[in-house]
N, C-alpha and C positions, 0 to 999 in steps of 0.2 A: 756366446751365440751371436752370429753376425746378423745384420739387418734383414737379409733375405730369409734366413731361418726363422727369425722372429715373425716376419710377415707370413710365412707359410704356416707357422704354429697358430697364428691368429685366424688364418683362413680355415685351417683344420677345425678349430674350435667353432667357428661360424657354421661350417658345413655340418658338424654334429648337431647343433641346435636346429639347423634348417632341415636336415634329413631325418632326425629322430622320429618325428610323427609318421612320416612315410614308412620307415622300416618297422616301427612298432606296430602300425596298422597291418602291414603285409604279413608280419609274423603271426598276428592274431588270426588273419584270414587263413594262413597256412595251417595253424593249429586246429582250426575248425574241422578241416579234413573231409567235410561232406562233399558230395558232387556239386559241381557248379550249376547254377540256374535251377536249383531245387530247394524248396523250403525244408528246414529242420524245425520241429515243433517241441517246445517245452510243454509237457502235459500236466505237470503238477509242480507246486512250489517245493523247493528243497532248501537245504541249509548251506548252500555254497556261499563263498565269500561275496558280500555285497548284494546278495539276492534281494529282489524287490517283491515283497509279499502281496502287493496290489495287483500284479500283472502276470500274465503268461506270455512268453515270447515265441515268436516265429522268425527265424533268421534265414537269410539266403546269401551266399556269396555269388555275385554275378560276374560273368565273363562275357563281354560283348564282342570279343574278337571274331566270333562267328556270325555277327550281324545282330539286328534288332531282336528284342524280346517283347512278347505280349505279357502284360501283367493284369490279372483279373482279381478284383476285390469284391467280396459278397456284400449284400445288404446286412449291416450290423445293427439295425435298429438305432437306438440312442446310446448304445454302449460306447464308452470311450475307447478309441483305438488310434494308433498312428503307425505308419510305415515310414521310417526315417531312412533317407538315402545318404550314405557317407562315401565320398570318393576315396581314391587311394591315398590322398594327402590328408585325410580326416576332415575335409570340409563337409559340413551339412549343407547340401545344395537343393534338397527337395523334401517335402513332407506331404504324405497323402494320409488323410484320416478325418476324424470328426471335426477338428478345428478348421482344417484347410479346404477339404473337398466334400465334407458332409458324410452321411452314413449310408447313402444309397449304393446300389450296385454300380461299379465303375470298371472301365477298361482303359488301360494306358499302353502306349507304345513307347518302349524304352529304346532310344537310338544311340549308337556309339559316336565317339568324336568324329567329326567330318562327314557324317552321314548325309547323303543327298538323294537317297532313294525314295521310294513311294511311301506315302503315309495314308493310313486308313481312316475313312470317315467313322465317326462315333467313338474314336479312341483319342484321348488327349495325349499329346507327345511330351515326353520328358527327355531332354537331351542330357546324356551321361558324360561327364567330363573326362573320365579315365576308363580304360577298357575293363579293369577289375574294380568293382564297387561292392560295398556291403549294404544289404537291405535288412533293417531291424524292425520287425513288427512287434507291437506291444498291444495287448488286449486287457482291459480291466476285467478282473475276475474276483468277484466277491464270494462270500459263503454260499455254497450250493450252485454256483454258476459254471462249474468246470465243464459239464457236458455241453452246454451252449457254446462256450468258448472253443471247445474241441471241434465242434461242427463248423464254426467260423474259420478256424485254422485250416481244416481240411478243404474248405472251399477256396482258399487262396490258390492261385495257379500262375505258373510261369511257363510260357510256350515259346521256344525259339522260332523265329521266322524261317531260318535255314538250318534245320537240325542236322543235316548231313555234313556241315562244315566243322572240321576239328577246331578245338579251342587252344589258344596259346598258353593259358595259365600264367603262372608267376615266373619271373626271370630268376636265374640262379647264378651265383658267382662263378667266374672262370676258375678252373682247377689250377693249383699251384700257388695260390695267394696265401701268405702266412696268416695265421689266425688273428694276430693283433692288427691286421689291416683289412680284415673281412668286412668291417663296417663300411669302409670306403669303397671296397669292391662291390658290395651288395648295393650301396647307394648309387654307384656309377651305372650298374645295370638297370636299376629301378628308375633312375632319371630318364634313361633312354626309353624304357617301356611305358612310362606314365608321365609324359611331358605335361606341365601345367599350363596356365594361361600365358599369353604373350608377355604380360608384365613380369610374371615370375621367370620366364625364360630369359629375359634381359637381366634379371637379378642373378640368375645362375651363372652368367658368364664370368663372374668374379672367381669361380672355383676352377677355372681352367688351369691355373698354375699347379694345382695339386692333383690333376689328372682326372677329375670327375667327369669331364666332358669328352674323354677319349672314346671314340665310337666303336672301336674294334678290340684291339689287344689291350689287356689290362696293364697299366703302368705299375701295379703293385706286386706282380709276380716277379721276383728277383730284384725288387727295389733296393737301391743303395742303402747302406746302414744309416747314414746321416739323414737321408730323406725319411726313412722308416721311423727313426727316433723322433724326428720333428713332428710327423703326423701323430705319433703315439702321445707325445706331450700335449698337443692340442686336444686330442680326444679326452685325456684324463682331466685336463682343466675344464673342459666343457661339461663333462659329466658332473663334476663337483658343483659347477655353477648352476646346472639344471636342478640338482637336489636342493640347493639353497633357494632358488626361485620357487620351487614347488611348495616349500614350506612357508614362504613369506609373502608371495605375490597373490593376495586375495583381497576382497573387499573388507572394509572395516567391520568390526563386530557390532551387531545390534542385539542388545539384551543377551549377549553371550553367543549369539548365532552367527556363523559365517554365511553370508548370502551374496555371492557374486553373481549378479544378473548378466554379466557380459563376458564370462569366461570363454564362451563358444562363438564370439562374434568375429572370429579371425578370417572367415570366408569373405573375400573382397571381390571375387570374380565371377562366380557362377550362381545364378539365382533362378531356379525353376519353381514349379508350383509349391506354394506353402511357405516359401522363405521371404523375408522382408529386406529389400535393398534400400534401406533408409539410413541416414546418419546415426540415428539412435541405436541401430543394430549392426553397425559395421565399424571397424576400428579405422581411424583416420590415417594412422601411420603403419606402413607395411612392415617395417622392422619390428614394431611392437606386436603386430599380428603374428609374425614368425615366432616371437618369444612366447606369446600366449598359446599358440598352437602346440608348441613343445610342452608347455606346462600342462595344458589340458590332456595331451596324450599320456603324460606321466601320471596325472592324478585322476583323470576321469575319461578314459578313452570311450568314444562313441556317445558322449553326453549330448543332450538336446539344447537348442536355444531356449532361453528363458521364456519366450512367448509360447512355447509348447509345454514346458514343465519347469517348475522352480523347486529346488530341493536343498534348503539350508540345513545345516547340522550344528549341534551344540555339544561342547565337551565339558563346560563348567556351569555351576549354578550361579544364582544372582550375586553371591558373595565372592565369586571368582575361584571357588574350590572345584577340583575335578569331580565329576559325577562318579559315584561308587555305590554298588549294591549294598554296602554296609549301612547306608542311610535311606531314608524315605523322602520322596520329593513330590511336589505337585506342579502341574502345568495347566494353567487356567486360561481358557479362551473365552473372552467376553461374548464373542459371536463366532460363527464358523469362518475359517480363513476364506478369503474371496477367491474362489476357484470354480469355474463353470463346469468342470468335469470331475469334481470330487477332490478330496484331500485325505491324508493319513499321516500319523506319526508312527514310524517304525523304529524298532530297537535293535542295536548292534553292540557287540562286545568290543573291547579295546584291549590290545591293539589289532586283533584279528579281523575286525569288521565283519564278523559273522552274525547272522540272526541268532536269537537266543531261544533254544528249546525250553518249553515250560508246560505246566499242568493243563493250561487252557488251550494249548496249541495255538497261541495268539502271538504273532510276530509284529502286528501293527494294530492300531486303533484309529478309527476315523469315520468318515461320512457313511461308509458301507457297513460299519460294525453294528449288529443288532443289539438292542437292549441297553444302549447308553442312557445314563441318567443325567438330566440337566439340573443345575442348581436352581433355587427358587427365582433368581433374577434372570434365568434363561442362559446363563453362562455354562460352560462345560469344563469340569475339572478332571484331568487325567492323573492317575496315581502311578508314579514310577518308583518301583521298589522290588526287591528280590522276594521277600516273604509274601505269601498270598494274604491279602486282607480279608476281613470278614465279609465285606461287600466288594466283590470283584468285578462288578459291572463295568467300571471305568478303569480297571487295572491293566497297565501295560507292563508285563513282567520284565525285570532287569536281571542281569547276571549277578553273581556274588561279588565280582570285582568291578573294574571301571567299565563304563559304557558310554555310548553316544546315541542320542535319538536323531532321526532325520525326519523333517517335516516336508512332505511332498504335496505340491499343489498343481493339479492337472488343469491345463488351460487357465492359467492364472488370470485374475481380473486386473483391470487398470490400476487399482491401488497397489497391487503387488509389483507390477511392472514399472510403476512410477517411483517405487521405493517408499511409498507411504505406509504400507502395511508393515507392522513390526511384530515378529513372533514374540510371544510373551516369555519372560524369563522363567527358568526352572528354579523353583523355590524349595529349599530344604525345610521339611516339616519338623 
């Protein structure tokens, strides 16, 4: 392989890492399939992969190509909720909710890139970086709360300022591009449709030699065999590298728990309401941010910044053995985890990462669980096992095989965010 081909292979690999979050996100938006600028509500907990038993979700895929949108939020009392804004590049650029804007009734004006039109008094403006954006609403839902949460979900509203203007939607690849180059063709169209910040646009210039900046006709339809093979080699190498990074690039273990507080700190350019533009919560190196954005898209698409919620997970007990329902375990908290909006420990099977059906219909145990029993010293001991114990007040049912608990802390307190709080080890009984 000559030097030019090697250079192009390297560029193709870099382009995969750079574009993977964008295309993964847009594929998820397209799979959603609902109408743009309309909320879709989850009404009850179900056993889908990685479902969160603490929350009910309301999601909307936004398209601002028709102009600004009004967003109305009802009064939620003191209930934990958050509406997370994720742009096309997977950057979390705004949070509306209990932590950031309070729980009173609010109205927001969501304006598209470059908007210079009128703004309305009484509505806080949120500037949207990309024409297509995902809005993910989460409402705390404890036992018996479903009807109240459904009413809050129904009170959410999105109203277009100019409903008569048709929407652009998502770009699609040009016809005639071979399947093994569709990644690059889809990325080419998406780069044009969703340009990032000026700093990122300067970075993108590096990809001109492999055709990603071609504005009109695709360079991948009828591409020469050697060029096609070069891009394909770069793609394969980059996919292998991403899988390696996804399994190794995380914070060190604390009592067996993985707890990466900074996985979602890759947004360096757009900070609207609820986000923190500080050195502590932004990555200093743009190349590192690109890598972490790809890892986050591979392992936790649409996850929150740690200052909104922290969710460490554990696969092994205190002795380093993998957790398995053939054994009994205890998880002892000397005091409640420091979280202003509640906490829970949820149970998932391995490798499917699905919630575990059980006799109590209990997928998590935590601050909202009724009837928990404290130890004489005030601590809380949670029992993790498959067989139902005689005293099941503190029982978190496990599957027969391997499992992993997830500890979620909503609006985590300073000890969590400073890394001072350490989740206790899981101890085999």
